[in-house]
All heavy atoms as atom14 arrays in JSON, in Angstrom:
{
  "sequence": "MLFVPCPRCGAPVEIAADRVGPARHDTWNITQCDECDFAFDYDDAEVQTEPDIQGAL",
  "atom14_mask": [
    [1, 1, 1, 1, 1, 1, 1, 1, 0, 0, 0, 0, 0, 0],
    [1, 1, 1, 1, 1, 1, 1, 1, 0, 0, 0, 0, 0, 0],
    [1, 1, 1, 1, 1, 1, 1, 1, 1, 1, 1, 0, 0, 0],
    [1, 1, 1, 1, 1, 1, 1, 0, 0, 0, 0, 0, 0, 0],
    [1, 1, 1, 1, 1, 1, 1, 0, 0, 0, 0, 0, 0, 0],
    [1, 1, 1, 1, 1, 1, 0, 0, 0, 0, 0, 0, 0, 0],
    [1, 1, 1, 1, 1, 1, 1, 0, 0, 0, 0, 0, 0, 0],
    [1, 1, 1, 1, 1, 1, 1, 1, 1, 1, 1, 0, 0, 0],
    [1, 1, 1, 1, 1, 1, 0, 0, 0, 0, 0, 0, 0, 0],
    [1, 1, 1, 1, 0, 0, 0, 0, 0, 0, 0, 0, 0, 0],
    [1, 1, 1, 1, 1, 0, 0, 0, 0, 0, 0, 0, 0, 0],
    [1, 1, 1, 1, 1, 1, 1, 0, 0, 0, 0, 0, 0, 0],
    [1, 1, 1, 1, 1, 1, 1, 0, 0, 0, 0, 0, 0, 0],
    [1, 1, 1, 1, 1, 1, 1, 1, 1, 0, 0, 0, 0, 0],
    [1, 1, 1, 1, 1, 1, 1, 1, 0, 0, 0, 0, 0, 0],
    [1, 1, 1, 1, 1, 0, 0, 0, 0, 0, 0, 0, 0, 0],
    [1, 1, 1, 1, 1, 0, 0, 0, 0, 0, 0, 0, 0, 0],
    [1, 1, 1, 1, 1, 1, 1, 1, 0, 0, 0, 0, 0, 0],
    [1, 1, 1, 1, 1, 1, 1, 1, 1, 1, 1, 0, 0, 0],
    [1, 1, 1, 1, 1, 1, 1, 0, 0, 0, 0, 0, 0, 0],
    [1, 1, 1, 1, 0, 0, 0, 0, 0, 0, 0, 0, 0, 0],
    [1, 1, 1, 1, 1, 1, 1, 0, 0, 0, 0, 0, 0, 0],
    [1, 1, 1, 1, 1, 0, 0, 0, 0, 0, 0, 0, 0, 0],
    [1, 1, 1, 1, 1, 1, 1, 1, 1, 1, 1, 0, 0, 0],
    [1, 1, 1, 1, 1, 1, 1, 1, 1, 1, 0, 0, 0, 0],
    [1, 1, 1, 1, 1, 1, 1, 1, 0, 0, 0, 0, 0, 0],
    [1, 1, 1, 1, 1, 1, 1, 0, 0, 0, 0, 0, 0, 0],
    [1, 1, 1, 1, 1, 1, 1, 1, 1, 1, 1, 1, 1, 1],
    [1, 1, 1, 1, 1, 1, 1, 1, 0, 0, 0, 0, 0, 0],
    [1, 1, 1, 1, 1, 1, 1, 1, 0, 0, 0, 0, 0, 0],
    [1, 1, 1, 1, 1, 1, 1, 0, 0, 0, 0, 0, 0, 0],
    [1, 1, 1, 1, 1, 1, 1, 1, 1, 0, 0, 0, 0, 0],
    [1, 1, 1, 1, 1, 1, 0, 0, 0, 0, 0, 0, 0, 0],
    [1, 1, 1, 1, 1, 1, 1, 1, 0, 0, 0, 0, 0, 0],
    [1, 1, 1, 1, 1, 1, 1, 1, 1, 0, 0, 0, 0, 0],
    [1, 1, 1, 1, 1, 1, 0, 0, 0, 0, 0, 0, 0, 0],
    [1, 1, 1, 1, 1, 1, 1, 1, 0, 0, 0, 0, 0, 0],
    [1, 1, 1, 1, 1, 1, 1, 1, 1, 1, 1, 0, 0, 0],
    [1, 1, 1, 1, 1, 0, 0, 0, 0, 0, 0, 0, 0, 0],
    [1, 1, 1, 1, 1, 1, 1, 1, 1, 1, 1, 0, 0, 0],
    [1, 1, 1, 1, 1, 1, 1, 1, 0, 0, 0, 0, 0, 0],
    [1, 1, 1, 1, 1, 1, 1, 1, 1, 1, 1, 1, 0, 0],
    [1, 1, 1, 1, 1, 1, 1, 1, 0, 0, 0, 0, 0, 0],
    [1, 1, 1, 1, 1, 1, 1, 1, 0, 0, 0, 0, 0, 0],
    [1, 1, 1, 1, 1, 0, 0, 0, 0, 0, 0, 0, 0, 0],
    [1, 1, 1, 1, 1, 1, 1, 1, 1, 0, 0, 0, 0, 0],
    [1, 1, 1, 1, 1, 1, 1, 0, 0, 0, 0, 0, 0, 0],
    [1, 1, 1, 1, 1, 1, 1, 1, 1, 0, 0, 0, 0, 0],
    [1, 1, 1, 1, 1, 1, 1, 0, 0, 0, 0, 0, 0, 0],
    [1, 1, 1, 1, 1, 1, 1, 1, 1, 0, 0, 0, 0, 0],
    [1, 1, 1, 1, 1, 1, 1, 0, 0, 0, 0, 0, 0, 0],
    [1, 1, 1, 1, 1, 1, 1, 1, 0, 0, 0, 0, 0, 0],
    [1, 1, 1, 1, 1, 1, 1, 1, 0, 0, 0, 0, 0, 0],
    [1, 1, 1, 1, 1, 1, 1, 1, 1, 0, 0, 0, 0, 0],
    [1, 1, 1, 1, 0, 0, 0, 0, 0, 0, 0, 0, 0, 0],
    [1, 1, 1, 1, 1, 0, 0, 0, 0, 0, 0, 0, 0, 0],
    [1, 1, 1, 1, 1, 1, 1, 1, 0, 0, 0, 0, 0, 0]
  ],
  "atom14_positions": [
    [[78.04, 111.58, 101.86], [79.3, 112.18, 102.48], [79.74, 111.25, 103.56], [79.07, 110.72, 104.35], [78.85, 113.57, 103.13], [80.06, 114.21, 103.82], [79.65, 115.84, 104.41], [79.72, 115.59, 106.22], [0.0, 0.0, 0.0], [0.0, 0.0, 0.0], [0.0, 0.0, 0.0], [0.0, 0.0, 0.0], [0.0, 0.0, 0.0], [0.0, 0.0, 0.0]],
    [[81.06, 110.98, 103.53], [81.76, 110.21, 104.61], [82.35, 111.21, 105.61], [82.93, 112.19, 105.13], [82.76, 109.34, 104.05], [82.23, 108.22, 103.02], [83.5, 107.55, 102.47], [81.31, 107.31, 103.68], [0.0, 0.0, 0.0], [0.0, 0.0, 0.0], [0.0, 0.0, 0.0], [0.0, 0.0, 0.0], [0.0, 0.0, 0.0], [0.0, 0.0, 0.0]],
    [[82.2, 110.97, 106.89], [82.87, 111.93, 107.82], [83.21, 111.15, 109.15], [82.71, 110.03, 109.39], [81.93, 113.04, 108.11], [80.73, 112.73, 108.98], [80.82, 112.84, 110.31], [79.65, 112.15, 108.4], [79.66, 112.51, 111.12], [78.54, 111.76, 109.18], [78.58, 111.97, 110.55], [0.0, 0.0, 0.0], [0.0, 0.0, 0.0], [0.0, 0.0, 0.0]],
    [[84.08, 111.75, 109.85], [84.35, 111.3, 111.23], [84.2, 112.46, 112.17], [84.48, 113.62, 111.78], [85.8, 110.76, 111.4], [85.93, 109.44, 110.76], [86.89, 111.69, 110.99], [0.0, 0.0, 0.0], [0.0, 0.0, 0.0], [0.0, 0.0, 0.0], [0.0, 0.0, 0.0], [0.0, 0.0, 0.0], [0.0, 0.0, 0.0], [0.0, 0.0, 0.0]],
    [[83.62, 112.36, 113.35], [83.47, 113.42, 114.29], [84.81, 113.85, 114.91], [85.56, 112.87, 115.18], [82.46, 112.98, 115.35], [82.46, 111.48, 115.21], [82.93, 111.12, 113.87], [0.0, 0.0, 0.0], [0.0, 0.0, 0.0], [0.0, 0.0, 0.0], [0.0, 0.0, 0.0], [0.0, 0.0, 0.0], [0.0, 0.0, 0.0], [0.0, 0.0, 0.0]],
    [[85.14, 115.1, 115.0], [86.43, 115.56, 115.62], [86.37, 115.14, 117.07], [85.34, 115.44, 117.8], [86.53, 117.08, 115.4], [87.93, 117.7, 116.34], [0.0, 0.0, 0.0], [0.0, 0.0, 0.0], [0.0, 0.0, 0.0], [0.0, 0.0, 0.0], [0.0, 0.0, 0.0], [0.0, 0.0, 0.0], [0.0, 0.0, 0.0], [0.0, 0.0, 0.0]],
    [[87.37, 114.48, 117.64], [87.32, 114.18, 118.97], [87.45, 115.37, 119.86], [87.16, 115.18, 121.14], [88.61, 113.21, 119.14], [89.45, 113.43, 118.0], [88.57, 114.06, 116.89], [0.0, 0.0, 0.0], [0.0, 0.0, 0.0], [0.0, 0.0, 0.0], [0.0, 0.0, 0.0], [0.0, 0.0, 0.0], [0.0, 0.0, 0.0], [0.0, 0.0, 0.0]],
    [[87.98, 116.47, 119.47], [88.02, 117.68, 120.33], [86.78, 118.55, 120.38], [86.25, 118.85, 121.48], [89.16, 118.57, 119.86], [89.31, 119.74, 120.68], [90.43, 120.74, 120.32], [91.67, 120.2, 120.82], [92.8, 120.7, 120.37], [92.96, 121.7, 119.56], [93.95, 120.22, 120.97], [0.0, 0.0, 0.0], [0.0, 0.0, 0.0], [0.0, 0.0, 0.0]],
    [[86.23, 118.85, 119.19], [84.99, 119.73, 119.16], [83.76, 119.04, 118.62], [82.7, 119.64, 118.84], [85.4, 120.94, 118.33], [85.4, 120.71, 116.5], [0.0, 0.0, 0.0], [0.0, 0.0, 0.0], [0.0, 0.0, 0.0], [0.0, 0.0, 0.0], [0.0, 0.0, 0.0], [0.0, 0.0, 0.0], [0.0, 0.0, 0.0], [0.0, 0.0, 0.0]],
    [[83.8, 117.78, 118.08], [82.69, 117.16, 117.77], [82.22, 117.38, 116.28], [81.19, 116.85, 115.81], [0.0, 0.0, 0.0], [0.0, 0.0, 0.0], [0.0, 0.0, 0.0], [0.0, 0.0, 0.0], [0.0, 0.0, 0.0], [0.0, 0.0, 0.0], [0.0, 0.0, 0.0], [0.0, 0.0, 0.0], [0.0, 0.0, 0.0], [0.0, 0.0, 0.0]],
    [[82.85, 118.4, 115.57], [82.45, 118.8, 114.2], [82.63, 117.63, 113.31], [83.69, 116.96, 113.38], [83.22, 120.05, 113.83], [0.0, 0.0, 0.0], [0.0, 0.0, 0.0], [0.0, 0.0, 0.0], [0.0, 0.0, 0.0], [0.0, 0.0, 0.0], [0.0, 0.0, 0.0], [0.0, 0.0, 0.0], [0.0, 0.0, 0.0], [0.0, 0.0, 0.0]],
    [[81.83, 117.51, 112.26], [82.01, 116.41, 111.27], [83.19, 116.81, 110.32], [83.24, 117.98, 109.88], [80.74, 116.38, 110.47], [80.07, 117.65, 110.72], [80.6, 118.26, 112.06], [0.0, 0.0, 0.0], [0.0, 0.0, 0.0], [0.0, 0.0, 0.0], [0.0, 0.0, 0.0], [0.0, 0.0, 0.0], [0.0, 0.0, 0.0], [0.0, 0.0, 0.0]],
    [[84.09, 116.0, 110.15], [85.26, 116.16, 109.27], [85.1, 115.28, 108.07], [85.1, 114.01, 108.22], [86.6, 115.93, 109.95], [87.77, 116.16, 109.05], [86.72, 116.73, 111.29], [0.0, 0.0, 0.0], [0.0, 0.0, 0.0], [0.0, 0.0, 0.0], [0.0, 0.0, 0.0], [0.0, 0.0, 0.0], [0.0, 0.0, 0.0], [0.0, 0.0, 0.0]],
    [[84.91, 115.86, 106.88], [84.58, 115.03, 105.66], [85.83, 114.25, 105.32], [86.97, 114.63, 105.35], [84.29, 115.97, 104.54], [83.8, 115.19, 103.32], [83.1, 116.08, 102.21], [82.94, 117.22, 102.49], [82.86, 115.54, 101.24], [0.0, 0.0, 0.0], [0.0, 0.0, 0.0], [0.0, 0.0, 0.0], [0.0, 0.0, 0.0], [0.0, 0.0, 0.0]],
    [[85.61, 112.99, 104.93], [86.53, 111.99, 104.58], [86.32, 111.62, 103.07], [85.2, 111.18, 102.7], [86.53, 110.79, 105.43], [86.79, 111.19, 106.96], [87.62, 109.76, 104.99], [88.11, 111.9, 107.27], [0.0, 0.0, 0.0], [0.0, 0.0, 0.0], [0.0, 0.0, 0.0], [0.0, 0.0, 0.0], [0.0, 0.0, 0.0], [0.0, 0.0, 0.0]],
    [[87.3, 111.74, 102.25], [87.18, 111.24, 100.85], [86.98, 109.71, 100.81], [87.57, 109.0, 101.66], [88.36, 111.69, 100.03], [0.0, 0.0, 0.0], [0.0, 0.0, 0.0], [0.0, 0.0, 0.0], [0.0, 0.0, 0.0], [0.0, 0.0, 0.0], [0.0, 0.0, 0.0], [0.0, 0.0, 0.0], [0.0, 0.0, 0.0], [0.0, 0.0, 0.0]],
    [[86.26, 109.27, 99.85], [86.01, 107.76, 99.7], [87.24, 106.9, 99.53], [87.33, 105.84, 99.93], [85.0, 107.6, 98.7], [0.0, 0.0, 0.0], [0.0, 0.0, 0.0], [0.0, 0.0, 0.0], [0.0, 0.0, 0.0], [0.0, 0.0, 0.0], [0.0, 0.0, 0.0], [0.0, 0.0, 0.0], [0.0, 0.0, 0.0], [0.0, 0.0, 0.0]],
    [[88.32, 107.52, 98.93], [89.62, 106.77, 98.69], [90.45, 106.83, 99.88], [91.54, 106.34, 99.88], [90.27, 107.42, 97.45], [90.8, 108.78, 97.61], [90.54, 109.39, 98.71], [91.49, 109.26, 96.71], [0.0, 0.0, 0.0], [0.0, 0.0, 0.0], [0.0, 0.0, 0.0], [0.0, 0.0, 0.0], [0.0, 0.0, 0.0], [0.0, 0.0, 0.0]],
    [[89.93, 107.35, 101.01], [90.72, 107.36, 102.25], [90.14, 106.28, 103.26], [90.46, 106.39, 104.49], [90.89, 108.68, 102.93], [91.58, 109.64, 101.9], [91.87, 110.98, 102.48], [92.72, 110.85, 103.67], [92.88, 111.73, 104.63], [92.23, 112.89, 104.41], [93.52, 111.51, 105.61], [0.0, 0.0, 0.0], [0.0, 0.0, 0.0], [0.0, 0.0, 0.0]],
    [[89.25, 105.48, 102.79], [88.61, 104.52, 103.66], [88.56, 103.07, 103.1], [88.43, 102.98, 101.77], [87.05, 104.92, 103.92], [86.47, 103.86, 104.79], [87.06, 106.28, 104.61], [0.0, 0.0, 0.0], [0.0, 0.0, 0.0], [0.0, 0.0, 0.0], [0.0, 0.0, 0.0], [0.0, 0.0, 0.0], [0.0, 0.0, 0.0], [0.0, 0.0, 0.0]],
    [[88.82, 102.09, 103.82], [88.67, 100.69, 103.28], [89.9, 100.2, 102.5], [90.91, 100.85, 102.48], [0.0, 0.0, 0.0], [0.0, 0.0, 0.0], [0.0, 0.0, 0.0], [0.0, 0.0, 0.0], [0.0, 0.0, 0.0], [0.0, 0.0, 0.0], [0.0, 0.0, 0.0], [0.0, 0.0, 0.0], [0.0, 0.0, 0.0], [0.0, 0.0, 0.0]],
    [[89.7, 99.14, 101.82], [90.79, 98.51, 101.08], [91.27, 99.34, 99.84], [92.29, 99.13, 99.35], [90.21, 97.12, 100.71], [88.71, 97.31, 100.7], [88.46, 98.32, 101.75], [0.0, 0.0, 0.0], [0.0, 0.0, 0.0], [0.0, 0.0, 0.0], [0.0, 0.0, 0.0], [0.0, 0.0, 0.0], [0.0, 0.0, 0.0], [0.0, 0.0, 0.0]],
    [[90.4, 100.27, 99.41], [90.86, 101.08, 98.26], [91.63, 102.37, 98.64], [91.93, 103.11, 97.83], [89.57, 101.45, 97.52], [0.0, 0.0, 0.0], [0.0, 0.0, 0.0], [0.0, 0.0, 0.0], [0.0, 0.0, 0.0], [0.0, 0.0, 0.0], [0.0, 0.0, 0.0], [0.0, 0.0, 0.0], [0.0, 0.0, 0.0], [0.0, 0.0, 0.0]],
    [[91.81, 102.55, 99.95], [92.49, 103.73, 100.38], [93.92, 103.87, 99.83], [94.61, 102.9, 99.71], [92.39, 103.97, 101.87], [93.52, 103.24, 102.68], [93.44, 103.72, 104.14], [94.22, 102.78, 104.92], [93.77, 102.06, 105.89], [92.55, 102.25, 106.22], [94.63, 101.33, 106.53], [0.0, 0.0, 0.0], [0.0, 0.0, 0.0], [0.0, 0.0, 0.0]],
    [[94.33, 105.09, 99.58], [95.68, 105.36, 99.01], [96.68, 105.67, 100.09], [97.91, 105.4, 99.96], [95.58, 106.56, 98.08], [94.73, 106.26, 96.82], [95.26, 105.82, 95.7], [93.4, 106.42, 96.68], [94.34, 105.61, 94.86], [93.16, 106.02, 95.39], [0.0, 0.0, 0.0], [0.0, 0.0, 0.0], [0.0, 0.0, 0.0], [0.0, 0.0, 0.0]],
    [[96.28, 106.18, 101.21], [97.18, 106.66, 102.29], [97.36, 105.46, 103.29], [96.39, 104.67, 103.53], [96.7, 107.79, 103.2], [96.65, 109.04, 102.3], [97.41, 109.26, 101.33], [95.79, 109.99, 102.59], [0.0, 0.0, 0.0], [0.0, 0.0, 0.0], [0.0, 0.0, 0.0], [0.0, 0.0, 0.0], [0.0, 0.0, 0.0], [0.0, 0.0, 0.0]],
    [[98.58, 105.32, 103.74], [98.86, 104.19, 104.73], [98.11, 104.49, 106.1], [97.69, 103.67, 106.76], [100.36, 104.1, 104.99], [100.96, 103.86, 103.78], [100.66, 102.98, 105.88], [0.0, 0.0, 0.0], [0.0, 0.0, 0.0], [0.0, 0.0, 0.0], [0.0, 0.0, 0.0], [0.0, 0.0, 0.0], [0.0, 0.0, 0.0], [0.0, 0.0, 0.0]],
    [[98.16, 105.81, 106.47], [97.63, 106.26, 107.76], [96.28, 107.05, 107.55], [96.23, 107.78, 106.57], [98.63, 107.14, 108.45], [100.01, 106.44, 108.59], [101.11, 106.7, 107.89], [100.31, 105.47, 109.56], [102.07, 105.86, 108.29], [101.66, 105.11, 109.31], [99.59, 104.71, 110.52], [102.23, 104.16, 110.11], [100.27, 103.79, 111.31], [101.57, 103.54, 111.05]],
    [[95.37, 106.81, 108.48], [94.14, 107.6, 108.43], [94.28, 108.84, 109.32], [94.0, 108.74, 110.53], [92.95, 106.7, 108.89], [92.66, 105.64, 107.9], [92.9, 105.82, 106.71], [92.03, 104.6, 108.36], [0.0, 0.0, 0.0], [0.0, 0.0, 0.0], [0.0, 0.0, 0.0], [0.0, 0.0, 0.0], [0.0, 0.0, 0.0], [0.0, 0.0, 0.0]],
    [[94.8, 109.89, 108.8], [94.99, 111.11, 109.61], [94.28, 112.33, 108.84], [94.37, 112.28, 107.62], [96.5, 111.51, 109.75], [97.23, 110.34, 110.56], [96.63, 112.68, 110.54], [98.63, 110.5, 110.7], [0.0, 0.0, 0.0], [0.0, 0.0, 0.0], [0.0, 0.0, 0.0], [0.0, 0.0, 0.0], [0.0, 0.0, 0.0], [0.0, 0.0, 0.0]],
    [[93.62, 113.02, 109.68], [92.94, 114.25, 109.11], [92.87, 115.4, 110.03], [93.49, 115.24, 111.19], [91.42, 113.79, 108.66], [90.81, 114.91, 107.9], [90.56, 113.63, 109.93], [0.0, 0.0, 0.0], [0.0, 0.0, 0.0], [0.0, 0.0, 0.0], [0.0, 0.0, 0.0], [0.0, 0.0, 0.0], [0.0, 0.0, 0.0], [0.0, 0.0, 0.0]],
    [[92.46, 116.49, 109.63], [92.49, 117.69, 110.43], [91.13, 118.36, 110.42], [90.59, 118.49, 109.34], [93.62, 118.7, 110.01], [93.69, 119.85, 110.84], [94.93, 120.73, 110.59], [95.66, 120.44, 109.65], [95.19, 121.75, 111.28], [0.0, 0.0, 0.0], [0.0, 0.0, 0.0], [0.0, 0.0, 0.0], [0.0, 0.0, 0.0], [0.0, 0.0, 0.0]],
    [[90.65, 118.83, 111.58], [89.4, 119.47, 111.72], [89.48, 120.92, 111.1], [90.35, 121.64, 111.51], [88.99, 119.45, 113.13], [87.37, 120.3, 113.42], [0.0, 0.0, 0.0], [0.0, 0.0, 0.0], [0.0, 0.0, 0.0], [0.0, 0.0, 0.0], [0.0, 0.0, 0.0], [0.0, 0.0, 0.0], [0.0, 0.0, 0.0], [0.0, 0.0, 0.0]],
    [[88.45, 121.31, 110.37], [88.45, 122.62, 109.77], [87.93, 123.64, 110.84], [88.19, 124.8, 110.76], [87.4, 122.73, 108.66], [87.97, 121.97, 107.34], [89.17, 121.82, 107.2], [87.17, 121.43, 106.6], [0.0, 0.0, 0.0], [0.0, 0.0, 0.0], [0.0, 0.0, 0.0], [0.0, 0.0, 0.0], [0.0, 0.0, 0.0], [0.0, 0.0, 0.0]],
    [[87.17, 123.21, 111.87], [86.64, 124.03, 112.95], [87.69, 124.43, 113.95], [87.87, 125.57, 114.34], [85.5, 123.42, 113.57], [84.29, 123.12, 112.68], [83.65, 124.3, 112.19], [83.51, 125.24, 112.98], [83.24, 124.36, 110.96], [0.0, 0.0, 0.0], [0.0, 0.0, 0.0], [0.0, 0.0, 0.0], [0.0, 0.0, 0.0], [0.0, 0.0, 0.0]],
    [[88.42, 123.47, 114.46], [89.36, 123.69, 115.61], [90.79, 123.45, 115.28], [91.73, 123.61, 116.07], [88.98, 123.02, 116.85], [89.12, 121.14, 116.71], [0.0, 0.0, 0.0], [0.0, 0.0, 0.0], [0.0, 0.0, 0.0], [0.0, 0.0, 0.0], [0.0, 0.0, 0.0], [0.0, 0.0, 0.0], [0.0, 0.0, 0.0], [0.0, 0.0, 0.0]],
    [[91.15, 123.03, 113.99], [92.48, 122.75, 113.54], [93.18, 121.6, 114.23], [94.33, 121.41, 114.16], [93.34, 123.92, 113.63], [92.98, 125.03, 112.67], [92.43, 124.72, 111.51], [93.08, 126.24, 112.97], [0.0, 0.0, 0.0], [0.0, 0.0, 0.0], [0.0, 0.0, 0.0], [0.0, 0.0, 0.0], [0.0, 0.0, 0.0], [0.0, 0.0, 0.0]],
    [[92.45, 120.73, 115.01], [92.96, 119.51, 115.67], [93.3, 118.46, 114.68], [92.38, 118.05, 113.86], [92.06, 119.12, 116.7], [92.41, 117.97, 117.52], [93.57, 118.17, 118.45], [91.91, 116.73, 117.54], [93.97, 117.11, 119.29], [92.41, 115.7, 118.32], [93.35, 115.92, 119.17], [0.0, 0.0, 0.0], [0.0, 0.0, 0.0], [0.0, 0.0, 0.0]],
    [[94.47, 118.0, 114.59], [94.8, 116.84, 113.69], [94.61, 115.62, 114.58], [95.07, 115.49, 115.76], [96.26, 116.97, 113.22], [0.0, 0.0, 0.0], [0.0, 0.0, 0.0], [0.0, 0.0, 0.0], [0.0, 0.0, 0.0], [0.0, 0.0, 0.0], [0.0, 0.0, 0.0], [0.0, 0.0, 0.0], [0.0, 0.0, 0.0], [0.0, 0.0, 0.0]],
    [[94.07, 114.54, 113.96], [93.79, 113.26, 114.63], [93.8, 112.17, 113.64], [93.58, 112.3, 112.4], [92.45, 113.29, 115.45], [91.21, 113.56, 114.57], [90.49, 112.46, 114.23], [90.89, 114.91, 114.2], [89.32, 112.72, 113.44], [89.74, 115.06, 113.49], [89.01, 113.97, 113.07], [0.0, 0.0, 0.0], [0.0, 0.0, 0.0], [0.0, 0.0, 0.0]],
    [[94.02, 110.93, 114.2], [93.85, 109.82, 113.44], [92.48, 109.06, 113.67], [91.84, 109.31, 114.59], [94.94, 108.73, 113.63], [95.01, 108.24, 115.12], [94.59, 108.91, 116.0], [95.55, 107.13, 115.25], [0.0, 0.0, 0.0], [0.0, 0.0, 0.0], [0.0, 0.0, 0.0], [0.0, 0.0, 0.0], [0.0, 0.0, 0.0], [0.0, 0.0, 0.0]],
    [[92.09, 108.22, 112.73], [90.75, 107.6, 112.87], [90.89, 106.23, 112.24], [91.74, 105.87, 111.49], [89.69, 108.35, 112.23], [89.88, 108.49, 110.64], [89.42, 107.6, 109.78], [90.63, 109.56, 110.15], [89.58, 107.76, 108.41], [90.87, 109.75, 108.9], [90.39, 108.85, 107.97], [90.63, 108.95, 106.54], [0.0, 0.0, 0.0], [0.0, 0.0, 0.0]],
    [[90.04, 105.25, 112.71], [89.84, 103.95, 112.2], [88.75, 103.9, 111.24], [87.8, 104.69, 111.34], [89.6, 102.95, 113.32], [90.73, 102.8, 114.29], [91.95, 102.95, 113.85], [90.46, 102.56, 115.51], [0.0, 0.0, 0.0], [0.0, 0.0, 0.0], [0.0, 0.0, 0.0], [0.0, 0.0, 0.0], [0.0, 0.0, 0.0], [0.0, 0.0, 0.0]],
    [[88.8, 102.99, 110.27], [87.68, 102.87, 109.27], [86.33, 102.66, 109.97], [85.3, 103.23, 109.51], [87.97, 101.68, 108.28], [89.05, 102.03, 107.29], [89.53, 103.16, 107.21], [89.48, 101.09, 106.57], [0.0, 0.0, 0.0], [0.0, 0.0, 0.0], [0.0, 0.0, 0.0], [0.0, 0.0, 0.0], [0.0, 0.0, 0.0], [0.0, 0.0, 0.0]],
    [[86.38, 101.93, 111.08], [85.14, 101.72, 111.74], [84.55, 102.97, 112.29], [83.31, 103.01, 112.59], [85.4, 100.73, 112.91], [0.0, 0.0, 0.0], [0.0, 0.0, 0.0], [0.0, 0.0, 0.0], [0.0, 0.0, 0.0], [0.0, 0.0, 0.0], [0.0, 0.0, 0.0], [0.0, 0.0, 0.0], [0.0, 0.0, 0.0], [0.0, 0.0, 0.0]],
    [[85.34, 104.01, 112.57], [84.77, 105.32, 113.01], [84.14, 106.17, 112.02], [83.34, 107.08, 112.28], [85.94, 106.16, 113.73], [86.46, 105.53, 114.89], [87.66, 106.21, 115.45], [87.37, 107.26, 116.15], [88.82, 105.88, 115.08], [0.0, 0.0, 0.0], [0.0, 0.0, 0.0], [0.0, 0.0, 0.0], [0.0, 0.0, 0.0], [0.0, 0.0, 0.0]],
    [[84.23, 105.91, 110.69], [83.8, 106.72, 109.67], [82.24, 106.45, 109.55], [81.69, 105.31, 109.58], [84.42, 106.27, 108.25], [83.8, 107.02, 107.09], [85.95, 106.54, 108.36], [0.0, 0.0, 0.0], [0.0, 0.0, 0.0], [0.0, 0.0, 0.0], [0.0, 0.0, 0.0], [0.0, 0.0, 0.0], [0.0, 0.0, 0.0], [0.0, 0.0, 0.0]],
    [[81.55, 107.57, 109.42], [80.06, 107.53, 109.37], [79.59, 108.04, 108.02], [80.32, 108.72, 107.36], [79.48, 108.36, 110.55], [79.91, 107.93, 111.85], [79.41, 108.89, 112.96], [78.4, 109.53, 112.78], [80.13, 108.86, 114.09], [0.0, 0.0, 0.0], [0.0, 0.0, 0.0], [0.0, 0.0, 0.0], [0.0, 0.0, 0.0], [0.0, 0.0, 0.0]],
    [[78.38, 107.75, 107.57], [77.88, 108.31, 106.4], [76.66, 109.23, 106.72], [75.93, 109.01, 107.69], [77.35, 107.23, 105.47], [76.35, 106.44, 106.09], [78.49, 106.33, 105.01], [0.0, 0.0, 0.0], [0.0, 0.0, 0.0], [0.0, 0.0, 0.0], [0.0, 0.0, 0.0], [0.0, 0.0, 0.0], [0.0, 0.0, 0.0], [0.0, 0.0, 0.0]],
    [[76.57, 110.26, 105.87], [75.51, 111.16, 106.06], [74.98, 111.55, 104.68], [75.85, 111.78, 103.71], [75.95, 112.38, 106.79], [74.86, 113.43, 107.05], [75.41, 114.63, 107.89], [75.83, 114.32, 109.0], [75.49, 115.78, 107.36], [0.0, 0.0, 0.0], [0.0, 0.0, 0.0], [0.0, 0.0, 0.0], [0.0, 0.0, 0.0], [0.0, 0.0, 0.0]],
    [[73.72, 111.7, 104.45], [73.28, 112.03, 103.12], [73.77, 113.5, 102.76], [73.95, 114.39, 103.62], [71.71, 112.06, 103.2], [71.41, 111.69, 104.54], [72.61, 111.47, 105.37], [0.0, 0.0, 0.0], [0.0, 0.0, 0.0], [0.0, 0.0, 0.0], [0.0, 0.0, 0.0], [0.0, 0.0, 0.0], [0.0, 0.0, 0.0], [0.0, 0.0, 0.0]],
    [[74.18, 113.64, 101.46], [74.55, 114.92, 100.96], [73.39, 115.9, 100.81], [72.74, 115.84, 99.88], [75.32, 114.76, 99.66], [75.96, 116.07, 99.14], [75.87, 117.06, 99.82], [76.47, 115.99, 98.01], [0.0, 0.0, 0.0], [0.0, 0.0, 0.0], [0.0, 0.0, 0.0], [0.0, 0.0, 0.0], [0.0, 0.0, 0.0], [0.0, 0.0, 0.0]],
    [[73.2, 116.71, 101.79], [72.02, 117.63, 101.87], [72.13, 118.65, 100.77], [71.09, 118.94, 100.08], [71.92, 118.37, 103.31], [71.61, 117.23, 104.31], [70.83, 119.41, 103.22], [71.72, 117.76, 105.73], [0.0, 0.0, 0.0], [0.0, 0.0, 0.0], [0.0, 0.0, 0.0], [0.0, 0.0, 0.0], [0.0, 0.0, 0.0], [0.0, 0.0, 0.0]],
    [[73.3, 119.06, 100.48], [73.44, 120.14, 99.36], [73.1, 119.51, 97.93], [72.5, 120.2, 97.12], [74.81, 120.59, 99.32], [75.13, 121.59, 100.46], [76.61, 122.1, 100.46], [77.35, 121.7, 99.56], [76.89, 123.01, 101.4], [0.0, 0.0, 0.0], [0.0, 0.0, 0.0], [0.0, 0.0, 0.0], [0.0, 0.0, 0.0], [0.0, 0.0, 0.0]],
    [[73.46, 118.16, 97.85], [73.15, 117.49, 96.53], [71.66, 117.32, 96.34], [71.13, 117.13, 95.26], [0.0, 0.0, 0.0], [0.0, 0.0, 0.0], [0.0, 0.0, 0.0], [0.0, 0.0, 0.0], [0.0, 0.0, 0.0], [0.0, 0.0, 0.0], [0.0, 0.0, 0.0], [0.0, 0.0, 0.0], [0.0, 0.0, 0.0], [0.0, 0.0, 0.0]],
    [[70.94, 117.26, 97.48], [69.41, 116.99, 97.4], [68.65, 118.26, 97.06], [67.47, 118.23, 96.74], [69.0, 116.47, 98.71], [0.0, 0.0, 0.0], [0.0, 0.0, 0.0], [0.0, 0.0, 0.0], [0.0, 0.0, 0.0], [0.0, 0.0, 0.0], [0.0, 0.0, 0.0], [0.0, 0.0, 0.0], [0.0, 0.0, 0.0], [0.0, 0.0, 0.0]],
    [[69.33, 119.41, 97.24], [68.58, 120.68, 97.0], [68.33, 121.02, 95.57], [69.07, 120.74, 94.74], [69.3, 121.88, 97.74], [69.38, 121.75, 99.2], [70.17, 122.93, 99.76], [68.0, 121.87, 99.9], [0.0, 0.0, 0.0], [0.0, 0.0, 0.0], [0.0, 0.0, 0.0], [0.0, 0.0, 0.0], [0.0, 0.0, 0.0], [0.0, 0.0, 0.0]]
  ]
}
């Protein structure tokens, strides 16, 4: 799972793989937090990876 932490509440916001790096489809990296509804932009360098815990179960 790719995610960026929300700058307002810190919740992880999932990012699709096609929204990062040279293969991204969108010109701007903008997303919205599901927890607090804050919309924000992010840089590719801010994207973090986390193992998919649900997939491991």
